[in-house]
C-alpha positions as CSV (number, residue, x, y, z in Angstrom):
1,X,106.9,116.4,114.9
2,X,104.7,113.8,115.0
3,X,100.6,115.0,114.8
4,X,100.0,113.3,118.0
5,X,102.6,114.1,120.4
6,X,101.0,115.9,123.0
7,X,102.1,114.7,126.5
8,X,99.2,115.7,128.2
9,X,96.5,113.4,125.7
10,X,97.1,109.2,126.1
11,X,97.9,107.6,122.9
12,X,94.8,105.3,121.6
13,X,93.8,102.3,118.9
14,X,92.4,105.6,117.2
15,X,95.4,107.9,117.1
16,X,98.0,104.8,115.9
17,X,95.6,104.6,113.0
18,X,95.3,108.1,112.2
19,X,99.4,107.8,112.0
20,X,99.6,104.7,109.2
21,X,96.5,107.1,107.1
22,X,98.4,109.9,107.1
23,X,101.9,107.7,106.8
24,X,104.0,108.5,110.1
25,X,105.5,106.3,111.3
26,X,105.3,104.5,115.0
27,X,107.3,104.3,117.0
28,X,107.7,101.1,120.1
29,X,110.1,100.2,122.2
30,X,109.6,97.2,124.9
31,X,109.3,98.3,128.5
32,X,109.4,96.7,132.0
33,X,109.4,99.0,135.0
34,X,108.7,102.3,136.0
35,X,112.0,104.1,135.2
36,X,112.6,103.1,131.6
37,X,108.8,103.6,130.9
38,X,108.9,107.3,132.1
39,X,112.1,107.9,130.1
40,X,110.6,106.4,127.0
41,X,107.5,108.4,127.1
42,X,109.4,111.5,128.0
43,X,111.8,111.4,124.8
44,X,108.5,110.0,123.2
45,X,108.0,107.3,122.0
46,X,104.6,105.6,121.0
47,X,103.8,102.2,122.3
48,X,105.5,101.1,125.1
49,X,105.3,96.9,124.4
50,X,105.2,95.0,128.1
51,X,106.4,91.7,126.2
52,X,107.2,88.5,127.7
53,X,110.7,89.0,126.7
54,X,111.1,89.9,130.6
55,X,110.9,86.1,130.7
56,X,114.7,86.8,129.5
57,X,116.3,89.5,129.3
58,X,114.7,90.9,133.0
59,X,114.6,86.8,134.4
60,X,117.3,85.6,132.6
61,X,115.3,82.6,131.0
62,X,116.4,81.0,127.8
63,X,113.5,81.1,126.3
64,X,109.6,82.9,127.4
65,X,108.0,80.0,128.4
66,X,108.2,80.4,132.0
67,X,106.9,83.8,132.1
68,X,103.3,83.6,134.0
69,X,100.2,86.6,133.9
70,X,100.9,87.6,137.2
71,X,104.7,88.2,136.1
72,X,103.0,90.4,133.0
73,X,100.3,92.1,135.3
74,X,103.3,92.9,137.8
75,X,105.5,94.5,134.8
76,X,102.7,96.0,133.1
77,X,101.1,97.7,135.9
78,X,104.4,99.1,136.7
79,X,105.1,100.8,133.3
80,X,102.1,101.8,133.1
81,X,101.7,104.0,136.2
82,X,104.6,106.2,134.8
83,X,103.3,106.4,131.1
84,X,101.6,109.6,130.6
85,X,101.0,109.5,126.6
86,X,102.1,105.8,125.5
87,X,99.6,103.8,124.2
88,X,100.3,100.2,126.7
89,X,100.3,96.6,125.3
90,X,101.0,93.6,127.1
91,X,101.4,90.2,126.0
92,X,99.7,87.5,127.1
93,X,102.2,85.5,127.8
94,X,102.8,80.9,126.6
95,X,99.6,79.3,127.4
96,X,97.2,81.7,128.9
97,X,94.7,81.8,125.9
98,X,94.3,78.4,124.8
99,X,91.0,79.1,124.9
100,X,88.6,81.9,124.0
101,X,87.0,81.8,127.3
102,X,90.4,81.9,129.0
103,X,92.0,84.9,126.6
104,X,89.3,86.6,127.9
105,X,89.9,85.3,132.3
106,X,93.4,86.5,131.4
107,X,93.7,89.5,129.1
108,X,90.9,90.8,132.0
109,X,93.5,90.7,134.9
110,X,96.1,92.7,132.0
111,X,94.1,95.6,131.5
112,X,92.2,95.8,134.8
113,X,95.3,94.9,137.2
114,X,97.6,95.5,134.8
115,X,97.0,98.5,133.2
116,X,97.3,97.3,129.6
117,X,95.2,99.0,126.9
118,X,95.6,96.1,124.1
119,X,96.5,92.6,124.9
120,X,99.4,90.7,121.6
121,X,98.8,86.8,121.2
122,X,100.8,84.6,119.0
123,X,99.4,83.3,116.0
124,X,96.4,83.2,113.8
125,X,93.9,81.9,117.2
126,X,91.5,83.6,114.9
127,X,88.4,82.5,117.2
128,X,90.4,83.5,120.2
129,X,90.9,87.2,118.7
130,X,87.7,87.3,117.2
131,X,86.3,86.3,121.0
132,X,88.5,88.8,122.7
133,X,87.2,91.2,120.5
134,X,83.7,91.0,120.6
135,X,83.8,91.8,123.9
136,X,86.1,94.5,124.1
137,X,89.3,93.5,124.6
138,X,91.7,95.6,122.3
139,X,93.5,92.8,120.3
140,X,97.5,93.2,118.7
141,X,98.3,89.6,116.4
142,X,101.9,88.5,115.9
143,X,103.4,86.5,112.9
144,X,106.3,85.4,111.6
145,X,108.4,84.3,114.1
146,X,106.0,82.9,117.8
147,X,109.0,83.1,120.4
148,X,106.5,81.3,122.1
149,X,106.5,78.7,119.1
150,X,110.5,78.3,119.1
151,X,110.0,74.6,120.4
152,X,107.9,73.5,117.7
153,X,109.6,75.6,114.7
154,X,113.1,74.7,116.0
155,X,114.6,77.4,116.5
156,X,115.0,81.1,115.7
157,X,114.5,81.0,112.3
158,X,112.9,83.6,109.2
159,X,109.5,82.2,108.6
160,X,107.9,83.6,104.7
161,X,111.0,83.0,102.8
162,X,109.0,79.8,100.7
163,X,106.6,80.8,99.1
164,X,103.5,78.6,100.1
165,X,104.3,79.7,103.8
166,X,105.0,83.3,103.0
167,X,101.2,83.1,101.2
168,X,99.5,81.7,104.4
169,X,101.2,84.3,107.0
170,X,98.9,86.9,103.8
171,X,96.3,84.8,104.8
172,X,96.7,85.1,108.1
173,X,96.8,88.3,108.2
174,X,94.1,89.5,106.4
175,X,92.2,86.9,108.7
176,X,93.2,88.3,112.1
177,X,92.4,91.8,110.5
178,X,88.7,90.8,109.7
179,X,88.2,88.8,113.6
180,X,88.8,92.1,115.0
181,X,92.5,93.0,115.8
182,X,93.7,96.2,115.8
183,X,97.4,96.1,115.3
184,X,99.2,92.9,114.1
185,X,103.2,92.6,114.2
186,X,105.6,91.0,112.1
187,X,108.8,89.4,113.5
188,X,111.3,88.1,111.2
189,X,109.6,88.2,107.7
190,X,111.7,88.8,104.6
191,X,111.2,92.9,104.0
192,X,109.0,92.5,101.4
193,X,106.2,90.3,101.8
194,X,106.1,92.5,105.5
195,X,105.4,95.7,102.5
196,X,102.6,93.6,101.2
197,X,101.2,92.9,104.5
198,X,101.5,96.2,104.9
199,X,99.8,97.8,102.0
200,X,96.7,94.9,102.1
201,X,96.0,95.7,105.6
202,X,93.9,99.0,107.4
203,X,95.3,98.2,110.8
204,X,99.0,98.9,111.2
205,X,101.5,96.4,110.7
206,X,104.3,97.1,113.2
207,X,107.9,94.9,112.1
208,X,110.9,93.4,114.5
209,X,113.3,91.9,111.4
210,X,110.6,92.9,109.3
211,X,112.2,95.7,106.8
212,X,111.1,99.3,106.8
213,X,107.9,99.6,104.8
214,X,105.9,98.5,107.7
215,X,103.9,101.0,109.7
216,X,106.0,100.8,112.9
217,X,108.8,99.1,114.8
218,X,109.8,97.6,117.6
219,X,112.7,96.5,119.4
220,X,113.7,94.5,122.4
221,X,114.7,97.6,124.7
222,X,117.5,95.9,126.2
223,X,118.9,94.8,122.5
224,X,119.0,98.3,121.2
225,X,121.0,100.0,124.0
226,X,123.5,96.6,124.1
227,X,122.9,95.8,128.0
228,X,121.1,92.3,127.0
229,X,122.5,89.3,128.3
230,X,122.4,87.0,125.4
231,X,123.5,87.7,121.6
232,X,122.1,90.9,120.0
233,X,120.1,89.6,117.0
234,X,121.1,90.7,114.1
235,X,117.6,92.4,113.2
236,X,118.3,95.0,116.2
237,X,121.3,97.9,116.0
238,X,123.4,99.3,119.2
239,X,122.0,103.2,119.6
240,X,124.0,103.3,122.4
241,X,127.8,103.6,120.1
242,X,126.7,106.5,118.9
243,X,125.2,108.4,122.3
244,X,125.9,110.0,125.5
245,X,123.2,108.4,127.0
246,X,120.0,106.2,127.7
247,X,118.0,108.8,126.8
248,X,119.8,110.1,123.1
249,X,119.9,106.7,122.4
250,X,116.5,106.2,122.4
251,X,115.9,109.5,120.8
252,X,118.4,108.3,118.2
253,X,116.6,105.4,117.7
254,X,113.0,107.6,117.8
255,X,113.9,109.6,115.1
256,X,115.2,106.5,112.9
257,X,111.9,104.8,113.1
258,X,110.0,108.2,112.1
259,X,112.4,109.3,109.4
260,X,112.4,105.3,108.1
261,X,116.2,105.5,108.2
262,X,115.5,102.4,110.5
263,X,116.1,99.6,110.2
264,X,118.1,100.2,107.3
265,X,118.8,96.5,104.6
266,X,121.4,95.2,107.4
267,X,118.8,94.9,109.6
268,X,116.4,93.1,107.4
269,X,116.1,89.8,105.4
């Protein structure tokens, strides 16, 4: 039983930090609409991430790049209105935070009109993170594989396998925390590297393809339900395979994260 399972109380970033200190894993899934929001919230998922992955799984694009701030506001508002307990994190989409001032304007829209409690941005944008934090905007960082930089990276590839790159990711993680971020997503990095970062930081880490030693886990909802239009990533798992309903599949995922049974070695690098 979670120490933070009171459905009458909306979770805060302080609650997530307390879960890390207590050693309780944080469950997270992407959500894009009110119906799934209510279902995930009812099961007890701790964090709902309104990801720009909606560009692929909802809109049918080949990447996240076409997603706009207005798209994110619309879907974030739909999710936020239907949940009672879960913490709401919303992505700042591609090219929406090139400068601190642009980031503040768009983050304010996601929070004021979209109901976000925190915004997420990719990469070691230290000046932007510090500026947002100074303005009272809660920020989630994102290191490792950066989907918005897929063209620069040359594809969806594991990051941090070479020592120099791994040390840079560790350094960037520490700078992101020092700049004022309250969460950090680690995507497609070796499990040992993610474990090291999770131990070094006082803020919670949320892994996706980053091993079981992160403080929490996130998957794209449609991947774990095996209904995505593209190929399911290696780090995901089809939780519908052993479930008789969508709600049961989500519950199995939630329980597997909480008990540190997911991800297993076959879902990690």
